N, C-alpha and C positions, 0 to 999 in steps of 0.2 A: 642508570640508577644502580645502587649498590643495596642488595637486599641483606638483611641480617643472616637469614637461612634459606637455603635452597634445598628443598625435599626431592629427591629423585624417585618416583614411583607412587602410583595412585592406588595401590591396594590398601587393605585394611591397616597395615603397618604405617604406611606413609599417611593416610587420611587420619589415623589416630594421632599421629605425631603432629600433624598440622592443627587439629583441633586443640591439642595440649598447648602448643606454641602461641596459638590465638588467644590465650588467656593473658598474654604479657604484651608490653609495648614494643613489638618487633614487626619488621616488614619481612614477610615470608611468602616465598614462591614455590608452588609445587608443580614439577614438571612430569608430564605422564606422555608417553609415546603413543597411546591409543587415544580413540576419540571420547573416552568416558573413563571414569574411575571404576574400580572392581572388574577390570577386564582380564585379570590373570588368574592366579591361585585362588585369589578371595572370592571369585564366582563359582568355582567348582570344587567344592569340599564337602566333608561330612556334616558341617554345620553344627558341631558338638562343642558345648561349653564343658570342657573337661574338668573334672574334679581335681586331678593332680596326683594321682596315686601311681601313675606309670613312670614318670620322670625319675631319674637318680637323684638321690637327695644331695643337696649342696651345689646343684647346677642352676644355671640360669632358667633353664626350662621348668625346674621345679618351683622355683622362687617366684618366676613371673607367671606362671600358670595358676598358682594358688591366690596371687594377688589379683590377677585379672579376673578369676572366677568370682572373687569377692566383690568386684566393681560392677559386674554386668547388669544385676538387676537394677541398680539406681540409674545407670546409664541408659538402659532401655526405657525407663520411666520419663527421664528428662529429654531424651533425643528421639523417643517415639519409635523405637523398632521392637519387633517381635522377639519375644524371649519367653521360654517356658521351662521352669525347674522341675524336670520329669524324672530325674534319678537315672542311675545306669546299673546294670549288672555285668560281670565278667563271669563267664561260664566255664566250669571245669567238668570234663567229661570222663575223667579217670580218677578213681578213689586215691590211687597212689601218688596223685599230683596235688593233694590237698595242701602239702608242705609249700608248694610254689604259690598257691593262692593266698596262704598266710604270710609268706615273704612279700607278695605284693600289697598286702594290707599294711604290713610293718613300714614298708617303703613309703606308703601314702601317710601314715601317722607321723613318720619323720618329717615329711614335707608340710605337716599341718593340716591335712585333710581331716574334716571332722565327720563323725557318724558312720565310719566304715564298719561294715558287718559281715561275717560270713555266714550264709544260709545253706541249709541243706537242700537237695534237690527238690523235695516235696515243698519245702518252705518257699523256694524260689518259684515253683509252678503255682503255688496258691496266690502269688502276686501276679504271675504271668501264665495264665492257663495254657497258651499255645507253646511254651517251652518244650523242647525235645525230651523225651522219657530217658535219654542218655545222660542228661545233666545230673551230675553227681553232687555238685556244690556250686555256689555262686557268691561272688563278692559284691556286695550292695554298696553303692555310693550314692547318697542322697543329695550331695550338692552339685551332681552333674546336671546339665541341661541342654537345651537345644535352642537355636537362634536362627535368624534369617540373615546369612552372611551379606546378602546384597544389601538389605535394608541397614544393617549395622555399618557397613562401609559408607553408604550413601549419607547416613546420619552424621558421621564424623565429618565427611567432606562438606556437606552443606552447613553444618554448625561453623567449620572453620571459615568457609567463604562469607558467612554472615557476620563473622568476626574480623573480616578484612584480608584473610589469605588469598593471594592471587592464584588462580589455576591456569596453567598453560597446558592444554590438552593438545593432542595430535602433534606433539613436539618431542623429537626423538634426540636424546644426547648422543653426540658423535665424539666429543673429546672434552677432556678436562685439564686445566693449567693451573699451577700454583702461580698466583701473583703477590705482590708485596702486602696488600692488605686483605687478602683473602683467596678466592678462587674465580676462575674464568671457565664458565661451561659454556661450550659451543654445541649448538643444536641445529637441525635442519631448518630452523626458523630464525636464527641469529644468536648472538652471545647474550649470556646472562651472568651477571656479576654478583658474587655473594661472600659475605665474611666467613660463613660456615656451610657445610653441606652435611646433609643427612642422606645416606644411601639406603634407600628401602626398596630396591629394584628386583625383589624377588629372585626368579630364576636367573636374572641378569645381573644380581648384585656383584658377582666376582668380576664380571666384564667391566662394570662401572667402577669398581674398585681399582682395578689394573690401569684404567685411564689416569688415575690419580696417583699411581704408585702407592696405593694405600691398601693394598690386598694381601696376598700371601695365603689365600684360601681358594677353594674350588667348590663351586655349586653343581650338584648333579640333579637333573630333574628325574624325580620319581613319578612315573605314571600310574594313575589310579583310575580304573573305570568303575562306573556305578550304574545302578538301574533304579529307575523311580517309578513308583506304582500309582495308580490312581487313588482319589480320596475314598473310594469304596474299600480300599485296603488300609486305610490309615490307622484303623483301630485294631489291627492284628496284634500289635503290641503297644504298651504304654510307655515302657521304659526304652532307653537305649542299650541294646544287647551286644556286648563285646564277647570274644572268646579268648580264652587262656590259649596261648600257642600250643599247638600239637605237633605230632610227627608230619603232619600235612601242612605245616606253615603257620603263620600268624593268624590267619582267619580273617574274616570279614564281619562287619557290623550290621545289625538290623536295627532301624531307628524310625520312630514317626517324625514328621517334619512339623514346624510350627503352624504350617498352613494346612495340616491334615492328611499330607500323602504318606506314603511308606518309602523308605529309602534303605537300599542294600548295596554294600561294597565297602571299601574300594579294593581293587587288586593292588599290587606293588610291584613295579617293574622299573628299574633304573635304566634310563635311556640317555643318548646323547644330544638328540634334537630338542631344543628348548621350545619348539612350536608344535611338537606332535601331540595333538589332542584327539587322535582317531579313537574310535572304539573298534573292537575286534570280537569275532565270534567266540575265540578262545577265551577272552577276558570275561564276556558275559557268561559263558559256560562255567567258568571258574566261580564266578559269583553266586550262580544258581547252586552249585554243588556244596560250596562251603557254608552258604547261609542256611541251607536246609538241615545242617548239623545242629543249628540253634534252635530253629523255630519249625514246628510241624505245620505242613499244608500251607506254605507261602503261596499266594495267589499270583503266580508269575503270568498268568493270563491277563492280569490287569497292568502290566508294564505299559507306560505311555511313552517313555523315552529311555535312552541311555546317554551318558555323557562321561567325559574324562577330564580330570585336573591334573595339573603338574605340581608337586610339592618341592619346594626349593631345599634340597638335603644339602647341608654343609658337610665338611670333612672333618669336623671336630666332635661330632656326637652331641653337640649342643649348639644353642643360639650363638651367633658370632655378632656381640654387640661391643664395639670398642672404637678408640679413636686411632684409625689406621694411619693417619697422617695428621700433621698440625691442622686443627679445625675441620677435619674430615671424619664424620662418624658412620661407621658401618652398623647396620641392622640387617645382618644376613643369616642365610641358613634358618629362616623363619618357617620351619615346617610344623607340623602338628607338636604341641599345641599352640601354634601362633595365632589362630583366631582368638581363642580364649585369652591369650597373653597380650594381644595388640595394645590395649589401653595401659597395662603395666610397663610395656616396653616404651611407650610413649613418654610415660613419667620417668623411666630410667634415662631416656635420650635428653629429656628436658633437665635432669639432675646433672648430667655429664655436661650439658651446655652451661649451666649455671656456675660451673667452676671456671669457664672461660671468659664470661661476660655477665655483667649485672642484669637481672631480669625484673622488671618493674611490672607487677600486676595492672591490669587494665581496671579502671573503675566503671566502665561502661560495657564489660563482657557480658554476652548473651549465653547464658548457660543451658537454654532449652531450645527445642526445634520440634516443629510439628511437620510430620510427613504427609505424604499424600492420602487423603481421606478414602478410606475403603468402604464404598457405598454398601456392599452386601453385609458389612458388619454392623451397620446402623440399625437403629430401631425403626419401624414404620413411620413413627411420628418425625423422627430425625430425617428420614429420607425424603418424606413430603416437604419438610421444611427447606431442605438443600435444593430440591427440585424447583420450589418456588422462587428461591433466590437466584438458581442458575439451571434453566431448563436442560441444558445438555447433560446433566446428571440423569435425566429420565430417559436417555438413549442408551440402550444396552449394546455394546460393540463385541465384547468377549462373553459369549454365552455359557461357556464351561465354567468360568471363574466369576460371572456377573460383574464384569468390569464396564463402567460407563464411559461415554465420551468425555464426560466432565473430568474424570479421573485421568485420562490419557492426555487431555489438554493441560491439566495440571502438571503432569510428568514432563510435558514437553516445554512448558513456559516457566517452571520454577528455577530457582537458582542451579545452575549447573544442569540444565534440563536436558533430557534425552534428545539425541540427534540420530539415532538408529532404532531399528525394531527391537533388538535386544536390549537396548537402553530403555525403551517403553516397558518392555517386559519384566526387567529387574525392578522398576519403580512401582508398577501396577500389578503384575502377574498376568496381564493380556498375553495370551499365547502360551501360558504354561500349563493349560488345562488338558483335557482328554484329547482333544483334536490338535493340539500342538499348533496353533495359529492358523489352522486351515480355514476358519471362518472370519476371523477378526483382523487378519493381515490387510486386506484391501482398504478398510476404513482407517486403520491406523496408518497405512502408507499415505493416504490422502491427507491425514491431519499432520504428518511430519512434512510432507511436501509443502503444505500451505505455510507451516512456520518457517521452513528453511528457504522458501522462495525458490524452489527448483520443481521440475517436472518429476512425475512419479519414478522415472528412470534414474533419478538421482538419488532416491532414497536407498539407503544400504540396510542390510540386515545387521551388520557389525563392520568393524574396520575403521581405518583412519584416512581413507581417501578424501581428498577435498570435494565438498559438495559443489557440484556444477551448476551455477546460476543460469536460469533462463535468460536468453538474449532479450 
């Protein structure tokens, strides 16, 4: 079969592109080397819907950030993923740096960001009482928000799947060759033919482009460590708190999450290893020291986990979105604000494709999607009705997050269902609470083994090894 488009990479950019192309009469295939979508940068980031004041004017980052920001609220409603417009503040600790804060506001205004306002330290503390007494000024950005990156990526993927996109997971691209009518993509599971390719491979986008002689750029993984605090700490701040860079560096952010936790980080370290997601004592110490500059009395005793993400940093200081070779489109270097920009990047890729081939809209396109029902968020009447319909929703598996057996079964059995513990966690939050899967893992393993037809020893936390079927 010759696909119209092969998308390489199942992160938020690739899945957003798949959902966008699924609106048209196209045969689309998404190839991802891991066993699930959202396994790379998209699963470990700050989860911020950036306003767009930081990007340099007239760059792709600026244009696509502001466009993506304007799209998120409607997408969250249609595709059923968590989003909150909580606003952001950029803190300034030195009076003589007010000029820098004003320049940041001017940059944002040039980018088209609405409502930017400079507050005095006292005005900022009136809105955020826990801010440090050292805060002299703050830039307030009302259009900033927070999102669940797992839910957002999965929402794009499931919507694309419902509209006919084929997903080939646990499939690693090993070679790419130009052929007369398009491209031949060789994988560890065989060959795939396509007229066009979208390269959305994250930290590996440079390697994928090199295979097709469509590169000329380099991606450096930028390691960022985070600390996540329990929901008891979730109301420490209500806005996302950034820092204006100081003599000590760029600083870290402090933000609530859409699920009620408190997140602090990240660090920033350029590395060579595209798989190094280790956390370090030094990195966590840096987070503690820098975040304390912003917010007083951060409850570090309530930290429940630390994690690391790798940002795909290009060598152009901007997103790399181009036609690197005939019919081969790069969407590379999608670092911050990549999460916010993803739906706008998808639009841009679709527009580039439209100049190469006719795109006919589908008349039966499904523009909505329903995510996993979150039992704990339902009213008592809704809970009772759900249990009456399916008694497994009455069995609590994850006590920390009040996740039921029904939710876990849904996460496993739905389109592009979970095949690992981490896959269940990203879809339901089972294992994301205070005990970090200490109590819910045994039951979740049994449910996965039942679905996969394997023994409990064949159930993986994450990864792409083949499931070993029982003899």
